[in-house]
C-alpha positions as a printed Julia matrix, in Angstrom:
174×3 Matrix{Float64}:
 128.16  122.67   99.19
 124.94  120.66   99.24
 124.57  118.1   101.99
 123.04  115.38   99.79
 123.69  114.21   96.25
 121.52  114.99   93.26
 120.35  112.06   91.18
 120.62  112.14   87.41
 118.28  110.67   84.85
 120.26  107.42   84.69
 119.84  106.87   88.43
 116.03  107.01   88.76
 113.1   104.72   88.02
 110.56  105.15   85.22
 107.98  107.21   87.13
 110.63  109.57   88.49
 112.16  109.78   85.03
 108.76  110.93   83.71
 108.8   113.76   86.29
 112.36  114.64   85.28
 111.37  114.66   81.58
 108.44  116.97   82.33
 110.77  119.42   84.09
 113.21  119.3    81.18
 110.42  120.06   78.72
 108.85  122.75   80.91
 111.99  124.51   82.27
 114.95  123.19   80.35
 116.41  121.69   83.54
 115.58  119.45   86.48
 115.53  121.51   89.68
 118.16  120.34   92.16
 115.55  120.14   94.92
 113.64  117.47   93.0
 116.83  115.69   91.88
 117.8   115.44   95.57
 114.32  114.47   96.77
 114.39  111.66   94.17
 116.28  109.58   96.77
 112.72  109.02   98.08
 110.71  108.7    94.84
 107.25  108.77   96.4
 108.06  111.93   98.36
 109.6   113.62   95.3
 106.58  112.73   93.17
 104.18  113.99   95.85
 106.2   117.21   96.22
 106.01  117.73   92.47
 102.26  117.09   92.27
 101.6   119.41   95.21
 103.84  122.13   93.73
 102.04  121.94   90.38
  98.59  121.93   91.97
  99.38  124.97   94.11
 101.14  127.01   91.45
  99.27  125.99   88.27
  95.61  125.64   89.24
  92.9   127.91   90.62
  91.95  131.49   89.79
  94.71  133.49   91.49
  97.03  134.54   88.69
 100.49  133.0    88.46
 102.22  136.37   88.79
 100.68  136.99   92.21
 101.51  133.44   93.3
 105.13  134.01   92.28
 105.13  137.32   94.17
 104.03  135.45   97.31
 106.67  132.76   96.7
 109.4   135.38   96.31
 108.32  137.38   99.38
 108.18  134.3   101.61
 111.54  133.13  100.25
 113.08  136.51  101.09
 111.68  136.32  104.62
 113.2   132.85  105.03
 116.47  133.81  103.29
 116.2   130.94  100.82
 118.62  131.66   98.0
 117.68  128.42   96.27
 113.99  129.37   95.87
 114.78  133.02   95.16
 117.08  132.06   92.3
 114.33  130.12   90.58
 111.21  132.07   91.48
 112.55  135.59   90.95
 113.39  134.47   87.4
 109.9   133.01   86.95
 108.35  136.23   88.33
 110.35  138.3    85.83
 109.06  136.11   82.99
 105.53  136.81   84.22
 106.14  140.57   84.06
 107.4   141.53   87.51
 109.72  144.53   87.28
 113.01  145.11   89.09
 111.45  147.8    91.35
 108.69  145.32   92.26
 111.25  142.6    93.01
 113.16  145.1    95.17
 109.93  145.88   97.03
 109.4   142.18   97.71
 112.94  141.9    99.02
 112.56  144.86  101.38
 109.0   144.1   102.42
 107.84  147.39  100.9
 104.48  146.77   99.28
 103.65  150.44   98.63
 104.07  150.04   94.85
 101.6   147.18   94.65
  97.83  147.18   94.24
  95.54  146.76   97.24
  94.85  143.18   96.13
  98.56  142.39   95.94
  99.27  144.1    99.29
  96.54  142.06  100.99
  97.92  138.77   99.63
 101.48  139.69  100.57
 100.5   140.81  104.08
  98.65  137.54  104.63
 101.63  135.51  103.36
 104.0   137.5   105.59
 101.85  136.86  108.65
 101.59  133.15  107.85
 105.39  133.09  107.65
 105.97  135.08  110.86
 103.24  133.61  113.07
 100.29  131.77  111.57
  98.57  131.63  114.98
  98.01  135.37  114.94
  96.35  136.39  111.69
  94.3   139.38  112.82
  90.65  139.7   111.95
  91.33  143.03  110.24
  94.02  141.46  108.02
  91.72  138.59  107.18
  88.83  140.95  106.36
  91.13  142.99  104.1
  92.12  139.79  102.32
  88.46  138.81  101.92
  87.6   142.12  100.23
  89.76  141.0    97.29
  89.65  137.21   97.31
  87.05  134.45   97.37
  87.32  131.63   99.89
  88.95  129.4    97.28
  91.46  132.11   96.42
  92.35  132.55  100.11
  93.08  128.81  100.14
  95.35  129.27   97.1
  97.32  132.1    98.72
  97.64  130.2   102.0
  98.81  127.14  100.05
 101.5   129.13   98.2
 102.78  130.67  101.45
 102.68  127.3   103.22
 104.35  125.47  100.34
 107.21  127.95  100.17
 107.72  127.94  103.92
 108.1   124.15  103.56
 110.32  124.31  100.47
 112.45  127.13  101.94
 113.15  125.16  105.08
 113.82  121.95  103.13
 116.29  123.7   100.81
 117.99  125.78  103.51
 118.55  122.79  105.83
 119.98  120.68  103.0
 122.09  123.6   101.74
 120.64  123.1    98.26
 122.64  124.79   95.54
 120.65  126.83   93.01
 119.8   125.06   89.79
 121.73  126.36   86.8
């Protein structure tokens, strides 16, 4: 049972309604996280803009970003984010064995590039103060400085969203 109520379209202002309409057009639903965050419209709108900037811009492909989101969400046991982002990852071509690997933390079936991104995201999730030089150098063999920023932003964003959703006992969007 969620701890806070979700707002509907009839309960929000014009700017928030525009965000809701965009989600409806893009996904066919309004994610419960954003419906709940709409109690603070400026925060919800900022969350949405940040989410879209992290996930929809840059040169790291969306599939890899979703892989990072799913792995971090497994580490944080966030059913809310896993429900949504495993489905998005499937739509981007991730297979069931790959999703199982992300769940178990087994990256052996992934490319070196994917393994480096996932290892970096895992370390950011476990202890961001101790990213080893060897891990960082491995990451840099595959990614530009801007792409490292993108991967760090995805891992950081999902650590934030996972904690937000877990603490508020957010129910998955249907």
